[in-house]
Phi, psi and omega in degrees: 000152176282168178303316180291326177292322180292317176302323181288323179292317184291333186298332181265005182267121178294324177296324180290324175298318180293326180293321177297317176298319177294323173297314181295323172299316178299325181294340181275347184280153181286343185246172180284142174242130177252127179239127177267128176243109182252153179178161183283170173306130177083007181280341180099025181305307182295321178298312182293315182300314181293324180296314174303313186290323183295347180282346184260128177253170180301146359274354180295329180301331179284353181253359182234135179217157180236133182234152178246146175283352186296335181293350180263013170302141166295137181290163181300323178300317179292319177297328184288339181265000175288152183299329177249053185305313185299316179291326178297316185288323180291323185261017180307131186109342176292156186302328182275005176259018177238160173269087183293329180291323181289327178296310182299314181302320182286326176292323177296319181291322176295318181302320186261353190269354187303129183064005184241329190206136171280136182243138176264149184221144179279150173247181181230121181268108184286339178285323178275332183075028181215155176289160174239110186292145174052037185276337183240154179237132176255109179294155187288340179280349183296133185255329179238121180243118177259118181249123180248139184180164182290322199241028180289345174253001184291137187257017179221181173058027177089347181288342185292336179289345185266345192295325184280353182284343182266142174286329179214148171244123173252144181235117182285105194264084178257134177308135184308314184295327177293316180297319181298314182294325176295319180298320181295315181294327177294313179296320180295322177290319185286319185240007177072020178296154163283167178297326182290319178296316178297317176299325178296318175297315177302316184293337180279337188212287188302321179298319179295319180295323182297312177303319179296307185300323182299336182292340184259007185302323185288349178273350179286159178282332186211134172261121179266126178242117177233000000 
């Protein structure tokens, strides 16, 4: 869907309206609020997060920001020196192919830095296929931080240390088959794959990750259905 079609679609979602209300309520609090938005690959986490943030105009827009977990991917160079380098490259995107310790450390700083410290955050360059360290800045005045990612509710590989750092966990509850088909279409558009080639790639990595993420949906504070 185009950006305008997405906006039109979300405009009729009661859960999207409730999410906006929750953010507005958090803006009235005296402290910083951290919200984790979890969902499987292809569920639309980035799209939803950007849609929510875009609804706030100045001066409120300066107090709300959205961050992605993707900047904490291990770089290709880091993966190549792992004992299981071939598997790590093939399974890139699995929970153990991220630097979860660095993620936890940075979230702690965001949690504690309101009105005290500007925090830098890594982005991920999809063209290069690698993270860009310290590419984004969270200003100390930002009151609501929405972090989207696959493994914010994951209970292994170091991710379990991050769960309690968030005030709320939202889970984008999209049927697995719908998310997988979205991924297939994304691969077909990006790389010119046939549907069969896209599904083969998904079954080797993203599909496994999607099944893993789905196991933790009941640990979220709120299931968002759109």
